Backbone as ProteinMPNN parsed JSONL, in Angstrom:
{"seq_chain_A": "MEFKNTQISYLPLVFLFLFALLLVFFDVFVALLCFAIGVLIIFCFSSLNTTIADQTLEVKFGIFPIFHKRFPINQILSCQVVEDRTLKLGVFKVLGNKGYTLFKLWGFQTVEIILLDGKTYRIGTNKPKELEEAIKKKMSIIPGQ", "coords_chain_A": {"N_chain_A": [[-50.299, 13.986, 21.492], [-49.969, 14.543, 18.115], [-49.415, 16.548, 16.215], [-49.039, 20.041, 16.166], [-49.582, 23.331, 15.318], [-49.219, 26.822, 15.024], [-50.129, 29.436, 13.108], [-49.398, 32.755, 12.568], [-50.909, 35.886, 11.907], [-50.201, 39.183, 11.006], [-51.644, 41.077, 9.78], [-54.303, 41.781, 10.767], [-53.545, 43.448, 12.893], [-52.542, 45.675, 11.59], [-54.897, 46.598, 10.443], [-56.212, 47.343, 12.803], [-54.621, 49.494, 13.646], [-55.139, 51.282, 11.531], [-57.862, 51.707, 11.955], [-57.7, 53.012, 14.394], [-56.601, 55.409, 13.565], [-58.81, 56.572, 12.444], [-60.07, 57.825, 14.516], [-58.971, 60.337, 14.61], [-59.834, 61.607, 12.284], [-62.605, 61.285, 11.902], [-66.011, 61.252, 13.158], [-66.436, 60.496, 16.596], [-68.128, 58.375, 17.391], [-68.397, 56.835, 14.999], [-65.719, 56.183, 14.607], [-65.164, 54.684, 16.938], [-66.908, 52.562, 16.568], [-65.813, 51.395, 14.262], [-63.332, 50.757, 15.335], [-64.066, 48.835, 17.23], [-64.966, 46.824, 15.514], [-62.541, 46.25, 14.306], [-61.101, 45.19, 16.488], [-62.607, 42.894, 16.909], [-62.033, 41.544, 14.534], [-59.316, 41.074, 14.946], [-59.399, 39.32, 17.167], [-60.686, 37.187, 15.969], [-59.206, 36.459, 13.659], [-56.418, 36.473, 14.059], [-54.71, 34.373, 14.299], [-54.078, 31.005, 13.161], [-54.755, 27.932, 14.253], [-53.706, 24.657, 14.056], [-54.28, 21.367, 14.859], [-53.538, 17.995, 15.598], [-54.887, 15.612, 17.45], [-55.426, 12.696, 19.323], [-57.781, 11.099, 17.484], [-58.479, 13.141, 15.739], [-58.474, 15.901, 13.559], [-58.097, 19.263, 14.012], [-59.037, 22.591, 13.306], [-58.635, 25.923, 14.093], [-59.465, 29.355, 14.259], [-57.996, 32.293, 15.555], [-57.968, 33.999, 18.826], [-60.306, 33.733, 20.327], [-61.945, 31.188, 19.279], [-64.217, 31.477, 17.094], [-64.641, 30.595, 14.553], [-64.199, 27.408, 13.7], [-63.278, 23.995, 13.018], [-63.703, 20.503, 13.143], [-62.267, 17.472, 12.11], [-62.819, 14.131, 11.912], [-60.293, 11.714, 11.826], [-60.767, 9.211, 10.701], [-62.612, 9.786, 8.761], [-61.332, 10.94, 6.672], [-60.472, 10.7, 3.363], [-58.402, 11.252, 1.506], [-55.245, 13.016, 1.4], [-53.187, 15.736, 0.668], [-50.466, 17.957, -0.194], [-51.077, 21.055, -1.63], [-50.928, 23.841, -3.894], [-52.393, 26.948, -3.301], [-53.586, 29.729, -4.684], [-55.457, 31.55, -3.89], [-56.27, 34.645, -2.62], [-57.228, 35.177, 0.242], [-58.489, 35.875, 3.522], [-59.26, 34.069, 6.274], [-62.208, 32.017, 6.632], [-63.535, 30.554, 3.863], [-65.819, 29.664, 1.339], [-64.902, 28.337, -1.555], [-65.774, 28.455, -4.814], [-66.12, 26.881, -7.985], [-64.949, 24.984, -10.716], [-64.284, 22.921, -9.09], [-65.435, 22.781, -6.009], [-64.471, 23.912, -2.763], [-63.776, 24.271, 0.76], [-61.975, 26.769, 2.354], [-59.471, 27.262, 4.732], [-57.47, 29.663, 5.774], [-54.74, 31.923, 6.419], [-52.428, 33.282, 5.381], [-50.026, 32.982, 2.709], [-49.293, 30.413, 0.226], [-49.232, 27.679, 0.333], [-51.129, 24.883, 1.006], [-52.857, 22.238, 2.719], [-54.711, 19.809, 1.31], [-57.622, 18.125, 2.082], [-59.76, 15.426, 1.452], [-62.88, 14.304, 2.237], [-64.739, 11.322, 3.179], [-67.379, 11.763, 2.477], [-67.171, 13.266, 0.222], [-66.7, 15.988, 0.411], [-64.427, 18.741, 0.178], [-61.602, 20.22, 1.689], [-59.3, 22.833, 2.291], [-56.414, 23.559, 4.079], [-54.555, 26.113, 5.247], [-51.137, 26.458, 6.051], [-47.921, 27.014, 7.585], [-46.314, 24.879, 7.654], [-46.644, 22.703, 5.66], [-45.813, 20.093, 4.695], [-45.199, 18.707, 7.039], [-47.715, 18.648, 8.289], [-49.197, 17.175, 6.412], [-47.799, 14.706, 6.533], [-48.284, 13.999, 9.214], [-51.083, 13.657, 9.227], [-51.346, 11.552, 7.365], [-49.914, 9.591, 8.691], [-51.545, 9.153, 10.926], [-53.825, 8.259, 9.566], [-52.93, 5.824, 8.578], [-52.799, 4.153, 10.773], [-55.34, 3.569, 11.498], [-57.751, 1.106, 11.84], [-59.202, -0.63, 9.088], [-58.907, 1.284, 7.123]], "CA_chain_A": [[-50.576, 14.923, 20.411], [-49.072, 14.278, 17.005], [-49.059, 17.741, 15.451], [-49.628, 21.299, 16.62], [-48.948, 24.459, 14.649], [-49.922, 28.095, 15.069], [-49.71, 30.388, 12.08], [-49.794, 34.081, 13.046], [-51.074, 36.923, 10.892], [-50.079, 40.523, 11.554], [-52.527, 41.953, 9.023], [-55.331, 42.397, 11.607], [-52.97, 44.545, 13.684], [-52.482, 46.825, 10.687], [-56.269, 47.115, 10.388], [-56.5, 48.012, 14.069], [-53.937, 50.783, 13.594], [-55.887, 52.142, 10.615], [-59.099, 52.094, 12.623], [-57.349, 54.009, 15.414], [-56.42, 56.682, 12.86], [-60.129, 57.141, 12.184], [-60.41, 58.706, 15.645], [-58.478, 61.683, 14.317], [-60.47, 62.212, 11.117], [-64.049, 61.112, 11.826], [-66.822, 61.329, 14.359], [-65.982, 59.545, 17.607], [-68.974, 57.186, 17.341], [-68.008, 56.046, 13.826], [-64.377, 55.664, 14.847], [-65.23, 53.635, 17.955], [-67.552, 51.418, 15.939], [-64.794, 50.78, 13.401], [-62.318, 50.212, 16.234], [-64.632, 47.602, 17.794], [-64.934, 45.836, 14.437], [-61.135, 45.875, 14.167], [-60.749, 44.31, 17.603], [-63.254, 41.62, 16.626], [-61.243, 40.898, 13.479], [-58.078, 40.583, 15.566], [-59.69, 38.146, 17.979], [-61.143, 36.077, 15.128], [-58.309, 36.07, 12.569], [-55.009, 36.778, 14.32], [-53.906, 33.153, 14.202], [-54.73, 29.776, 12.702], [-54.204, 26.811, 15.01], [-53.994, 23.342, 13.485], [-53.875, 20.366, 15.835], [-53.969, 16.607, 15.471], [-54.855, 14.964, 18.76], [-56.224, 11.476, 19.299], [-58.163, 10.747, 16.114], [-59.167, 14.319, 15.218], [-57.772, 17.063, 13.02], [-58.875, 20.437, 14.403], [-58.576, 23.866, 12.77], [-59.291, 27.015, 14.819], [-58.986, 30.71, 14.029], [-58.021, 33.354, 16.547], [-57.888, 33.853, 20.272], [-61.614, 33.172, 20.64], [-62.207, 30.497, 18.005], [-65.587, 31.461, 16.608], [-64.584, 29.756, 13.36], [-63.382, 26.215, 13.901], [-63.81, 22.787, 12.387], [-63.064, 19.245, 13.532], [-62.369, 16.412, 11.121], [-62.371, 12.823, 12.398], [-59.289, 11.154, 10.92], [-61.327, 8.076, 9.969], [-63.467, 10.291, 7.69], [-60.482, 11.525, 5.634], [-60.194, 9.763, 2.276], [-57.069, 11.533, 0.986], [-54.57, 14.19, 1.943], [-52.006, 16.089, -0.123], [-50.073, 19.366, -0.22], [-51.402, 21.717, -2.898], [-50.737, 25.29, -3.896], [-53.66, 27.669, -3.426], [-53.278, 31.14, -4.928], [-56.574, 32.385, -3.466], [-55.843, 35.656, -1.649], [-58.328, 35.357, 1.177], [-58.18, 35.779, 4.94], [-60.373, 33.515, 7.013], [-62.887, 30.814, 6.173], [-64.294, 30.885, 2.665], [-66.258, 28.605, 0.433], [-64.383, 28.697, -2.864], [-66.537, 27.711, -5.809], [-65.562, 26.849, -9.329], [-65.12, 23.629, -11.234], [-64.172, 22.033, -7.935], [-65.671, 23.595, -4.816], [-63.838, 23.491, -1.519], [-63.767, 25.251, 1.833], [-60.592, 27.172, 2.589], [-59.07, 27.831, 6.015], [-56.135, 30.181, 5.448], [-54.384, 33.288, 6.8], [-51.505, 33.828, 4.386], [-49.216, 31.967, 2.042], [-49.91, 29.701, -0.88], [-49.188, 26.245, 0.575], [-52.228, 24.35, 1.804], [-53.037, 20.793, 2.72], [-56.07, 19.507, 0.873], [-58.162, 16.847, 2.541], [-61.042, 15.048, 0.876], [-63.564, 13.431, 3.171], [-65.481, 10.21, 2.591], [-68.643, 12.262, 1.919], [-66.867, 14.005, -1.0], [-66.375, 17.39, 0.674], [-63.004, 19.05, 0.098], [-61.161, 21.326, 2.525], [-57.888, 23.197, 2.206], [-55.963, 24.152, 5.332], [-53.299, 26.83, 5.094], [-50.176, 26.266, 7.134], [-46.534, 27.284, 7.224], [-45.635, 23.578, 7.71], [-47.553, 21.797, 4.945], [-45.328, 18.709, 4.605], [-45.329, 18.089, 8.357], [-49.134, 18.382, 8.511], [-49.57, 16.053, 5.535], [-47.215, 13.475, 7.078], [-48.972, 13.658, 10.466], [-52.41, 13.131, 8.874], [-51.177, 10.24, 6.729], [-49.486, 8.654, 9.73], [-52.747, 8.809, 11.693], [-54.706, 7.478, 8.686], [-52.381, 4.478, 8.381], [-52.968, 3.308, 11.966], [-56.758, 3.344, 11.751], [-58.182, -0.152, 11.245], [-60.232, -0.539, 8.068], [-58.628, 2.369, 6.162]], "C_chain_A": [[-49.513, 14.746, 19.328], [-48.569, 15.538, 16.314], [-49.771, 18.942, 16.049], [-48.854, 22.425, 15.956], [-49.839, 25.683, 14.773], [-49.304, 29.011, 14.032], [-50.267, 31.75, 12.497], [-49.867, 35.057, 11.876], [-50.999, 38.288, 11.574], [-50.969, 41.518, 10.829], [-53.655, 42.545, 9.874], [-54.804, 43.529, 12.482], [-52.839, 45.821, 12.863], [-53.868, 47.452, 10.575], [-56.623, 47.871, 11.663], [-55.846, 49.385, 14.116], [-54.68, 51.76, 12.689], [-57.205, 52.597, 11.231], [-58.83, 53.146, 13.702], [-57.124, 55.382, 14.783], [-57.754, 57.361, 12.551], [-60.57, 58.071, 13.308], [-60.027, 60.15, 15.365], [-59.34, 62.37, 13.258], [-62.0, 62.144, 11.09], [-64.708, 61.311, 13.177], [-66.397, 60.216, 15.329], [-66.808, 58.258, 17.569], [-68.582, 56.27, 16.188], [-66.643, 55.407, 14.061], [-64.39, 54.53, 15.87], [-65.909, 52.376, 17.406], [-66.556, 50.666, 15.055], [-63.702, 50.12, 14.239], [-62.796, 48.886, 16.827], [-64.642, 46.486, 16.747], [-63.509, 45.338, 14.231], [-60.681, 44.924, 15.256], [-61.369, 42.922, 17.392], [-62.489, 40.841, 15.561], [-59.954, 40.322, 14.059], [-58.341, 39.315, 16.373], [-60.08, 36.941, 17.128], [-60.084, 35.578, 14.153], [-56.84, 36.401, 12.814], [-54.117, 35.551, 14.205], [-54.768, 32.011, 13.665], [-54.023, 28.617, 13.391], [-54.662, 25.496, 14.384], [-53.42, 22.292, 14.428], [-54.379, 18.991, 15.424], [-53.773, 15.977, 16.836], [-55.824, 13.793, 18.732], [-56.534, 11.118, 17.849], [-58.9, 11.893, 15.44], [-58.175, 15.354, 14.719], [-58.658, 18.261, 13.334], [-58.214, 21.703, 13.877], [-59.361, 24.967, 13.472], [-58.635, 28.346, 14.463], [-59.032, 31.504, 15.32], [-57.946, 32.957, 17.997], [-59.175, 33.235, 20.802], [-62.119, 32.492, 19.373], [-63.698, 30.399, 17.656], [-65.671, 30.535, 15.399], [-63.646, 28.59, 13.629], [-64.075, 25.014, 13.26], [-63.001, 21.598, 12.876], [-63.329, 18.202, 12.455], [-61.929, 15.1, 11.773], [-61.418, 12.206, 11.369], [-59.876, 10.002, 10.097], [-62.289, 8.497, 8.861], [-62.665, 10.899, 6.535], [-60.112, 10.448, 4.615], [-58.787, 9.964, 1.728], [-56.559, 12.854, 1.529], [-53.342, 14.465, 1.083], [-51.726, 17.585, -0.007], [-50.39, 19.916, -1.605], [-51.118, 23.207, -2.754], [-52.089, 25.948, -4.127], [-53.344, 29.155, -3.526], [-54.42, 32.081, -4.554], [-56.092, 33.355, -2.394], [-57.014, 36.0, -0.743], [-57.797, 35.224, 2.588], [-59.401, 35.199, 5.62], [-60.924, 32.24, 6.411], [-63.752, 31.2, 4.983], [-64.672, 29.629, 1.923], [-65.829, 29.048, -0.953], [-65.075, 27.816, -3.891], [-65.873, 27.822, -7.169], [-65.855, 25.484, -9.899], [-65.106, 22.617, -10.098], [-64.312, 22.894, -6.686], [-64.958, 23.03, -3.604], [-63.969, 24.607, -0.494], [-62.326, 25.497, 2.219], [-60.443, 27.763, 3.983], [-57.647, 28.342, 5.821], [-55.965, 31.601, 5.979], [-53.52, 33.941, 5.737], [-50.725, 32.677, 3.772], [-49.999, 31.224, 0.982], [-49.927, 28.189, -0.68], [-50.35, 25.837, 1.476], [-52.189, 22.834, 1.761], [-54.499, 20.544, 2.385], [-56.473, 18.149, 1.407], [-59.517, 16.646, 1.868], [-61.657, 14.026, 1.82], [-64.328, 12.335, 2.433], [-66.799, 10.661, 1.968], [-68.434, 13.122, 0.673], [-66.53, 15.473, -0.792], [-64.868, 17.579, 0.703], [-62.708, 20.279, 0.935], [-59.687, 21.572, 2.26], [-57.519, 23.978, 3.456], [-54.609, 24.796, 5.092], [-52.409, 26.62, 6.309], [-48.781, 26.637, 6.649], [-45.686, 26.01, 7.323], [-46.475, 22.531, 6.974], [-47.093, 20.345, 4.903], [-45.492, 17.986, 5.939], [-46.784, 17.748, 8.662], [-49.598, 17.195, 7.669], [-49.052, 14.733, 6.104], [-47.933, 13.033, 8.349], [-50.357, 13.081, 10.186], [-52.281, 11.731, 8.286], [-50.73, 9.183, 7.738], [-50.689, 8.21, 10.56], [-53.7, 7.941, 10.862], [-54.231, 6.037, 8.574], [-52.563, 3.575, 9.6], [-54.424, 3.058, 12.328], [-57.176, 2.035, 11.091], [-59.273, 0.087, 10.202], [-59.998, 0.574, 7.051], [-57.765, 1.859, 5.045]], "O_chain_A": [[-48.313, 14.793, 19.601], [-47.42, 15.588, 15.873], [-50.951, 18.875, 16.393], [-47.626, 22.472, 16.022], [-51.059, 25.593, 14.644], [-48.112, 29.317, 14.076], [-51.464, 31.884, 12.748], [-49.017, 35.059, 10.985], [-51.652, 38.52, 12.591], [-51.043, 42.683, 11.221], [-53.95, 43.73, 9.719], [-55.538, 44.471, 12.781], [-53.007, 46.922, 13.388], [-54.009, 48.674, 10.606], [-57.261, 48.922, 11.608], [-56.462, 50.344, 14.583], [-54.836, 52.931, 13.033], [-57.616, 53.743, 11.049], [-59.632, 54.059, 13.901], [-57.423, 56.405, 15.399], [-57.816, 58.583, 12.413], [-61.35, 58.997, 13.084], [-60.689, 61.076, 15.832], [-59.554, 63.58, 13.325], [-62.63, 62.877, 10.328], [-64.045, 61.51, 14.195], [-66.04, 59.119, 14.9], [-66.254, 57.166, 17.701], [-68.448, 55.061, 16.375], [-66.437, 54.234, 13.752], [-63.702, 53.525, 15.689], [-65.522, 51.258, 17.746], [-66.477, 49.438, 15.105], [-63.206, 49.049, 13.889], [-62.027, 47.929, 16.916], [-64.356, 45.332, 17.067], [-63.289, 44.148, 14.007], [-59.962, 43.962, 14.987], [-60.733, 41.904, 17.663], [-62.316, 39.628, 15.672], [-59.548, 39.215, 13.706], [-57.589, 38.345, 16.273], [-59.834, 35.8, 17.52], [-60.058, 34.387, 13.841], [-56.09, 36.591, 11.856], [-52.905, 35.675, 14.032], [-55.997, 32.049, 13.709], [-52.846, 28.354, 13.144], [-55.858, 25.261, 14.208], [-52.234, 22.317, 14.756], [-55.51, 18.845, 14.959], [-52.65, 15.826, 17.316], [-56.918, 13.896, 18.176], [-55.617, 10.859, 17.07], [-59.829, 11.669, 14.664], [-57.171, 15.644, 15.369], [-59.833, 18.28, 12.968], [-57.0, 21.876, 13.982], [-60.592, 24.964, 13.46], [-57.411, 28.448, 14.378], [-59.988, 31.403, 16.088], [-57.873, 31.782, 18.355], [-59.14, 32.322, 21.627], [-62.663, 33.154, 18.489], [-64.343, 29.378, 17.893], [-66.637, 29.789, 15.236], [-62.437, 28.774, 13.768], [-65.278, 25.023, 13.0], [-61.779, 21.669, 13.007], [-64.446, 18.063, 11.956], [-60.765, 14.973, 12.152], [-61.718, 12.186, 10.176], [-59.526, 9.834, 8.929], [-62.742, 7.648, 8.093], [-63.243, 11.324, 5.534], [-59.521, 9.425, 4.958], [-58.057, 8.998, 1.506], [-57.311, 13.683, 2.039], [-52.555, 13.562, 0.799], [-52.632, 18.379, 0.246], [-50.023, 19.325, -2.621], [-51.075, 23.752, -1.651], [-52.837, 25.562, -5.026], [-52.886, 29.765, -2.559], [-54.367, 33.272, -4.86], [-55.56, 32.929, -1.369], [-57.701, 37.0, -0.949], [-56.793, 34.555, 2.83], [-60.48, 35.786, 5.549], [-60.205, 31.478, 5.763], [-64.607, 32.079, 5.09], [-63.921, 28.654, 1.891], [-66.343, 30.039, -1.472], [-64.977, 26.59, -3.845], [-65.144, 28.776, -7.44], [-66.89, 24.889, -9.602], [-65.805, 21.604, -10.129], [-63.404, 23.653, -6.347], [-64.856, 21.814, -3.44], [-64.242, 25.755, -0.846], [-61.547, 24.559, 2.39], [-61.197, 28.656, 4.369], [-56.714, 27.546, 5.715], [-56.913, 32.387, 5.991], [-53.839, 35.025, 5.248], [-50.765, 31.547, 4.26], [-51.213, 31.385, 0.857], [-50.575, 27.48, -1.45], [-50.528, 26.379, 2.567], [-51.57, 22.233, 0.883], [-55.402, 21.005, 3.083], [-55.773, 17.154, 1.218], [-60.309, 17.58, 1.736], [-61.038, 13.017, 2.158], [-64.535, 12.411, 1.222], [-67.293, 10.025, 1.037], [-69.397, 13.652, 0.12], [-66.112, 16.142, -1.737], [-64.124, 16.72, 1.177], [-63.453, 21.259, 0.906], [-58.921, 20.636, 2.033], [-58.204, 24.924, 3.845], [-53.634, 24.115, 4.775], [-52.877, 26.607, 7.447], [-48.494, 26.583, 5.453], [-44.476, 26.054, 7.101], [-46.961, 21.582, 7.589], [-47.917, 19.444, 5.061], [-45.869, 16.815, 5.981], [-47.069, 16.691, 9.224], [-50.308, 16.317, 8.16], [-49.79, 13.748, 6.151], [-48.167, 11.842, 8.55], [-50.767, 12.119, 10.836], [-53.023, 10.825, 8.666], [-51.124, 8.02, 7.645], [-50.833, 7.025, 10.862], [-54.308, 7.006, 11.383], [-55.05, 5.122, 8.485], [-52.488, 2.353, 9.473], [-54.717, 2.416, 13.337], [-56.973, 1.87, 9.889], [-60.164, 0.911, 10.409], [-60.846, 0.78, 6.181], [-57.42, 2.615, 4.137]]}, "name": "protein", "num_of_chains": 1, "seq": "MEFKNTQISYLPLVFLFLFALLLVFFDVFVALLCFAIGVLIIFCFSSLNTTIADQTLEVKFGIFPIFHKRFPINQILSCQVVEDRTLKLGVFKVLGNKGYTLFKLWGFQTVEIILLDGKTYRIGTNKPKELEEAIKKKMSIIPGQ"}
């Protein structure tokens, strides 16, 4: 394994606390429903795991990775660290002059990868230079790249 990083977000825990406060002020059914949604958010978006193993870059959210994506290294055309000021939590399709899919919990540093099919992805991480170097190192040892 060349690279492994886990970025942790404490924001879902704050949401869970706020949902628990609903028990005091609202109907029990509404509060429990909100609490269940909060727990789901925690399981889905409490962490962002980025791994490079073998010839695959993998990005997974949360304890139970409902949202995940695998990128074969041989399909990556380019890779660079970029700043992304989008204030989003989770997986989002960001549209504009240049559309891309964003995987991010917090922070502004992302690694942008462009695939051979033209699709662009940005991966948030607290170690952007290390991720960029690991991807480029893997790209350089693939025959035909």
